[in-house]
C-alpha positions as CSV (number, residue, x, y, z in Angstrom):
1,X,-16.8,23.9,-2.0
2,X,-19.1,24.7,-5.0
3,X,-20.5,22.5,-7.7
4,X,-18.0,23.6,-10.2
5,X,-15.0,22.8,-8.0
6,X,-16.4,19.4,-7.4
7,X,-17.0,18.6,-10.9
8,X,-13.4,20.0,-12.0
9,X,-11.8,17.9,-9.1
10,X,-13.6,14.8,-10.0
11,X,-12.8,15.0,-13.7
12,X,-9.2,15.0,-12.8
13,X,-9.7,11.2,-12.9
14,X,-9.9,11.5,-16.7
15,X,-6.6,13.4,-16.9
16,X,-4.9,10.7,-14.7
17,X,-6.1,7.9,-17.0
18,X,-4.9,9.8,-20.1
19,X,-1.4,10.2,-18.4
20,X,-1.3,6.5,-17.4
21,X,-2.1,5.6,-21.0
22,X,0.8,7.8,-22.2
23,X,3.5,6.9,-19.6
24,X,2.7,3.4,-18.4
25,X,2.1,1.3,-21.4
26,X,2.2,-1.9,-19.3
27,X,-1.1,-0.8,-17.7
28,X,-3.0,-0.6,-21.1
29,X,-1.6,-3.4,-23.0
30,X,-5.1,-4.3,-24.5
31,X,-7.4,-1.9,-26.3
32,X,-10.3,-3.4,-24.3
33,X,-8.7,-2.2,-21.0
34,X,-8.5,1.4,-22.2
35,X,-12.1,1.2,-23.2
36,X,-13.0,-0.1,-19.9
37,X,-11.1,2.4,-18.0
38,X,-12.6,5.3,-20.0
39,X,-16.1,3.9,-19.6
40,X,-15.7,3.6,-15.8
41,X,-14.1,7.1,-15.6
42,X,-16.9,8.8,-17.7
43,X,-19.5,7.1,-15.6
44,X,-17.8,8.6,-12.5
45,X,-17.7,12.1,-13.8
46,X,-21.3,12.0,-15.2
47,X,-22.7,10.8,-11.7
48,X,-21.4,14.3,-10.3
49,X,-21.8,16.6,-13.5
50,X,-25.4,17.9,-13.1
51,X,-26.5,20.9,-15.1
52,X,-23.1,22.4,-15.0
53,X,-22.1,24.1,-18.3
54,X,-18.5,24.9,-17.1
55,X,-17.8,21.2,-17.1
56,X,-19.1,20.4,-20.6
57,X,-15.5,19.4,-21.4
58,X,-14.1,18.0,-18.2
59,X,-10.7,17.3,-19.7
60,X,-10.1,21.1,-20.9
61,X,-11.6,22.3,-17.4
62,X,-9.3,20.0,-15.4
63,X,-6.2,20.8,-17.3
64,X,-6.9,24.6,-17.0
65,X,-7.7,24.3,-13.4
66,X,-4.4,22.6,-12.5
67,X,-2.1,24.4,-15.1
68,X,1.1,25.2,-13.3
69,X,-0.1,23.9,-10.0
70,X,1.3,21.2,-7.7
71,X,-0.8,18.3,-6.4
72,X,0.1,16.0,-3.3
73,X,-1.4,13.0,-1.7
74,X,-1.2,11.2,1.5
75,X,-1.4,7.3,1.5
76,X,-2.5,6.2,5.0
77,X,-3.6,2.8,3.9
78,X,-7.1,2.1,2.5
79,X,-7.7,1.2,-1.1
80,X,-9.4,4.4,-2.1
81,X,-6.3,6.6,-1.2
82,X,-4.1,3.8,-2.9
83,X,-6.1,4.0,-6.1
84,X,-6.2,7.7,-6.3
85,X,-2.7,8.3,-5.3
86,X,-1.4,6.0,-8.1
87,X,-3.5,7.9,-10.5
88,X,-2.7,11.4,-9.4
89,X,1.1,11.2,-9.0
90,X,1.9,9.0,-12.2
91,X,5.5,9.4,-11.9
92,X,5.9,12.2,-9.5
93,X,5.4,10.4,-6.2
94,X,4.7,6.7,-6.5
95,X,4.7,3.7,-4.1
96,X,8.1,2.1,-3.8
97,X,7.0,-1.4,-3.1
98,X,4.3,-1.7,-5.8
99,X,5.6,0.6,-8.4
100,X,9.4,0.6,-8.0
101,X,9.5,4.4,-7.3
102,X,10.3,6.6,-4.2
103,X,7.9,6.9,-1.4
104,X,8.3,9.8,1.1
105,X,7.4,8.4,4.6
106,X,6.7,10.5,7.7
107,X,6.8,8.9,11.2
108,X,4.4,11.1,13.2
109,X,3.3,8.7,15.8
110,X,4.7,10.7,18.8
111,X,3.0,13.8,17.6
112,X,-0.4,12.0,17.4
113,X,0.0,10.2,20.7
114,X,1.0,13.3,22.8
115,X,-2.0,15.1,21.3
116,X,-4.4,12.3,22.1
117,X,-3.1,11.8,25.6
118,X,-5.9,11.5,28.1
119,X,-8.6,11.7,25.4
120,X,-11.4,9.1,25.5
121,X,-14.4,10.5,23.7
122,X,-14.6,9.1,20.2
123,X,-15.7,12.3,18.3
124,X,-13.1,14.3,20.0
125,X,-10.3,11.7,18.9
126,X,-11.5,12.0,15.4
127,X,-11.4,15.8,15.3
128,X,-7.9,15.7,16.9
129,X,-6.7,13.3,14.3
130,X,-8.2,15.2,11.6
131,X,-6.5,18.4,12.4
132,X,-3.2,16.9,13.4
133,X,-3.3,15.0,9.9
134,X,-3.4,18.3,8.2
135,X,-0.8,20.2,10.3
136,X,1.8,17.3,9.7
137,X,1.0,17.2,6.0
138,X,1.5,21.1,5.9
139,X,4.9,20.8,7.5
140,X,5.9,18.2,4.9
141,X,4.2,20.1,2.1
142,X,6.7,22.9,2.6
143,X,9.6,20.7,1.8
144,X,7.8,19.6,-1.4
145,X,7.4,23.0,-2.8
146,X,4.1,23.9,-1.2
147,X,1.5,22.0,-3.5
148,X,-1.8,23.8,-4.1
149,X,-3.9,20.7,-3.7
150,X,-4.3,17.7,-1.3
151,X,-5.7,14.6,-2.8
152,X,-7.8,12.5,-0.4
153,X,-9.5,9.1,-0.9
154,X,-12.8,10.3,0.6
155,X,-15.7,7.9,-0.4
156,X,-19.4,8.4,-0.3
157,X,-19.8,6.4,3.1
158,X,-17.5,8.9,4.7
159,X,-19.7,11.7,3.5
160,X,-22.9,10.2,4.7
161,X,-21.7,9.2,8.2
162,X,-20.1,12.6,8.8
163,X,-23.2,14.5,7.5
164,X,-21.0,16.7,5.3
165,X,-22.6,20.0,3.9
166,X,-23.6,18.3,0.6
167,X,-25.4,15.7,2.7
168,X,-26.8,17.8,5.4
169,X,-30.2,16.1,5.7
170,X,-28.4,13.1,7.3
171,X,-27.8,12.8,10.9
172,X,-24.2,12.8,11.9
173,X,-23.1,9.3,12.9
174,X,-19.3,10.0,13.3
175,X,-16.9,12.5,11.8
176,X,-14.4,10.9,9.5
177,X,-11.0,12.5,9.8
178,X,-11.0,13.5,6.0
179,X,-14.5,15.0,6.1
180,X,-16.0,16.4,9.4
181,X,-12.5,16.4,11.3
182,X,-10.5,18.7,9.0
183,X,-9.7,22.3,10.1
184,X,-11.1,25.2,8.1
185,X,-7.8,27.1,7.9
186,X,-5.8,24.7,5.6
187,X,-3.1,26.0,3.3
188,X,-4.4,24.1,0.2
189,X,-7.5,22.9,-1.4
190,X,-8.8,19.5,-1.4
191,X,-9.1,17.1,-4.3
192,X,-11.7,14.3,-3.8
193,X,-12.3,12.4,-7.1
194,X,-13.9,9.4,-5.3
195,X,-16.3,11.4,-3.0
196,X,-19.4,10.0,-4.5
197,X,-18.4,6.4,-5.0
198,X,-19.0,3.5,-2.8
199,X,-16.2,1.1,-1.9
200,X,-17.1,-1.6,-4.5
201,X,-17.3,1.2,-7.2
202,X,-13.7,2.3,-6.1
203,X,-12.5,-1.3,-6.4
204,X,-14.1,-1.4,-9.9
205,X,-12.1,1.8,-10.9
206,X,-8.9,0.4,-9.4
207,X,-9.2,-2.9,-11.2
208,X,-10.0,-1.1,-14.6
209,X,-6.8,1.0,-14.2
210,X,-4.8,-2.1,-13.8
211,X,-3.7,-1.6,-10.1
212,X,-2.2,-4.5,-8.2
213,X,-4.9,-6.9,-6.8
214,X,-3.3,-6.8,-3.3
215,X,-4.0,-3.0,-3.3
216,X,-7.3,-3.0,-4.8
217,X,-8.6,-5.7,-2.5
218,X,-6.8,-4.9,0.8
219,X,-9.0,-4.3,3.8
220,X,-10.4,-0.8,4.6
221,X,-8.5,0.9,7.4
222,X,-10.0,3.8,9.4
223,X,-8.5,7.1,8.8
224,X,-8.0,7.9,12.4
225,X,-6.0,4.7,12.6
226,X,-6.0,2.5,15.6
227,X,-7.1,5.4,17.8
228,X,-10.9,4.3,17.0
229,X,-10.1,0.6,17.6
230,X,-8.3,1.4,21.0
231,X,-11.3,2.3,23.1
232,X,-10.6,4.4,26.0
233,X,-7.4,6.3,26.5
234,X,-4.6,6.0,23.8
235,X,-1.1,4.9,25.1
236,X,1.8,3.5,23.3
237,X,1.4,0.2,25.3
238,X,-2.2,-0.2,24.4
239,X,-1.5,0.5,20.8
240,X,1.2,-1.9,20.7
241,X,-1.1,-4.7,22.4
242,X,-3.8,-3.9,19.9
243,X,-1.5,-4.1,17.0
244,X,-0.1,-7.5,18.1
245,X,-3.5,-8.9,18.6
246,X,-4.7,-7.7,15.2
247,X,-1.7,-9.3,13.5
248,X,-2.6,-12.7,14.9
249,X,-6.1,-12.4,13.7
250,X,-5.0,-11.3,10.2
251,X,-2.6,-14.2,9.9
252,X,-5.1,-16.8,10.9
253,X,-7.7,-15.4,8.4
254,X,-5.1,-15.3,5.7
255,X,-4.1,-18.8,6.3
256,X,-7.8,-19.8,5.9
257,X,-8.2,-17.9,2.5
258,X,-10.9,-15.5,4.1
259,X,-9.2,-12.2,3.0
260,X,-8.6,-10.7,-0.5
261,X,-10.6,-11.0,-3.8
262,X,-12.8,-13.9,-3.6
263,X,-12.5,-14.2,0.3
264,X,-15.6,-14.5,2.5
265,X,-14.7,-11.7,4.9
266,X,-14.8,-8.1,3.6
267,X,-13.2,-6.4,6.8
268,X,-11.9,-7.9,10.1
269,X,-10.0,-6.5,12.9
270,X,-9.5,-6.5,16.8
271,X,-10.8,-3.9,19.1
272,X,-9.1,-3.3,22.5
273,X,-11.6,-2.7,25.1
274,X,-11.1,-0.5,28.3
275,X,-12.7,-3.4,30.4
276,X,-10.8,-5.7,32.7
277,X,-11.8,-9.1,33.8
278,X,-10.4,-11.7,36.0
279,X,-8.6,-14.7,34.4
280,X,-6.2,-17.5,35.3
281,X,-2.9,-18.4,33.6
282,X,-1.4,-21.4,35.1
283,X,-1.8,-21.0,38.9
284,X,-1.7,-17.2,38.7
285,X,-4.7,-14.8,38.8
286,X,-4.7,-12.2,36.0
287,X,-6.7,-9.0,35.7
288,X,-6.4,-7.8,32.3
289,X,-8.0,-6.1,29.3
290,X,-10.5,-7.8,26.9
291,X,-10.4,-7.7,23.1
292,X,-13.2,-8.1,20.6
293,X,-12.9,-9.6,17.1
294,X,-15.0,-7.8,14.4
295,X,-15.4,-9.5,11.1
296,X,-18.1,-8.5,8.5
297,X,-19.4,-9.2,4.9
298,X,-20.5,-6.5,2.7
299,X,-20.6,-5.0,-0.7
300,X,-20.7,-1.3,-0.3
301,X,-19.9,-0.9,3.4
302,X,-23.2,1.1,3.9
303,X,-24.7,-2.0,5.4
304,X,-23.0,-5.2,6.6
305,X,-23.6,-8.5,8.3
306,X,-21.3,-10.2,10.8
307,X,-19.2,-12.9,9.2
308,X,-20.0,-16.6,10.2
309,X,-16.4,-17.6,10.7
310,X,-15.7,-21.3,11.6
311,X,-15.5,-22.1,15.4
312,X,-12.2,-23.6,15.0
313,X,-10.8,-20.5,13.6
314,X,-12.0,-18.2,16.1
315,X,-10.8,-20.6,18.8
316,X,-7.4,-20.6,17.5
317,X,-7.1,-16.8,17.0
318,X,-8.5,-16.3,20.6
319,X,-6.1,-18.8,22.1
320,X,-3.2,-17.1,20.3
321,X,-4.1,-13.8,21.3
322,X,-4.4,-14.6,25.0
323,X,-1.3,-16.6,25.2
324,X,0.9,-14.4,22.9
325,X,-0.2,-10.9,23.7
326,X,0.6,-9.6,27.1
327,X,-2.2,-7.7,28.8
328,X,-5.2,-9.4,27.2
329,X,-6.9,-12.4,28.9
330,X,-10.3,-12.6,27.3
331,X,-11.6,-12.5,23.6
332,X,-15.2,-11.9,22.4
333,X,-16.7,-12.0,19.0
334,X,-18.9,-9.3,17.7
335,X,-22.2,-10.6,16.1
336,X,-23.9,-7.2,15.4
337,X,-24.9,-6.2,11.9
338,X,-24.7,-2.7,10.5
339,X,-27.3,-1.3,11.2
340,X,-27.8,-1.0,14.1
341,X,-24.1,-1.0,14.8
342,X,-21.3,0.6,12.7
343,X,-18.5,-1.6,11.4
344,X,-15.9,0.3,13.5
345,X,-16.7,0.4,17.3
346,X,-15.9,4.2,17.4
C-alpha cells in the first residue's frame, strides 16, 4: 500500500466524525466535545501525512476516494475494531446491543476448528486464522453487495510485532492475523485508520467520539482468538475448557474492581497449557492439564509489567477453576514482564 493510500484511508476518520455530528446529535451535545473530536482526529491524520501533496485536503480526498463505493467492517472483539466500526458504518451496520441497530453475525467456529486440526505451531496458527478470516468475510461480503473495502482495527503494536513492510527494520515477533497473516489475493482493499496509533491513543479517540465506556475500556482480545491462548492442538473440548476457566477469572477480577476504566489491570486472561500433571481430588488420582493466569498493567501495550494481584483473589480464582472446570487440576501465575515475554503466550 503506497503512502497516498494510507493517507486517504486514515483521513476517513475525519469523514466519520462529520457524519456522526450530522446523524447522531446525542454524541455531540456540547461544542467542546466536537472541538475535542476534531483535534484528536486532525492529530491522527497529521501523524501519517508526511510530504504528501495529494492529501492537502484529506476531507476532499477521502470523499473522492470512497465515492460510490461500499465499506464493510468485521467486529471480532477488541476496542480498536469497536471504535472504528462504529465510526465507519454510522447507520449502515451498527452494533445491536450498544447502538440499537442490526448486527450481522456469523458463526464460523466449525470452519476454523477443522482448518486448525492438528496444528500446534503458533505462527502457522496465526497464518491459518488470518486467511480463514478473510475467506469467511469474502463469503459474507457477497451477500452484502460485495463491498470495496474491509475496515480493520489494526494498531501500531500489531505492525511492529508483525514486522510489516512499513516497519521492515524490526524483527518479526509474531504475525498478527490482520497484518502478517492476511492472504495476498483478497477481493477488497484494506482500510486501517488506526494503524499508527497505540492502544491508549485509540481509547482517547473512542472517548472523544462519545463511544460507550464499556466498549472503549474493554480488554484487548487477540485477533486469532483463543487459538493463541490454547497452546498445543486446538480441539472443541480444550477451547471449551479454556473459555470456562477464563470466565471464572474475569468474574473474580470484575468483583474486585480490577477491570475497566480506573481498574488496576490492563489485560488478564487464562492460558491452557499442553502440560499434564498429577493431582488428587478427594481420594482419586488425577492427571490433567495445567492453566496459567496472565494479568498485566500497561499504558500502550508495547511494554507491560505483571499485575500484583492480591493473593486471596488468585487463590479464589485458582480454587474455582480447579473445582469447576473439568480437565484442569493445576493453576500457575505468570510473573514475567514484557519484554522479555509478550503479553500473549503465542
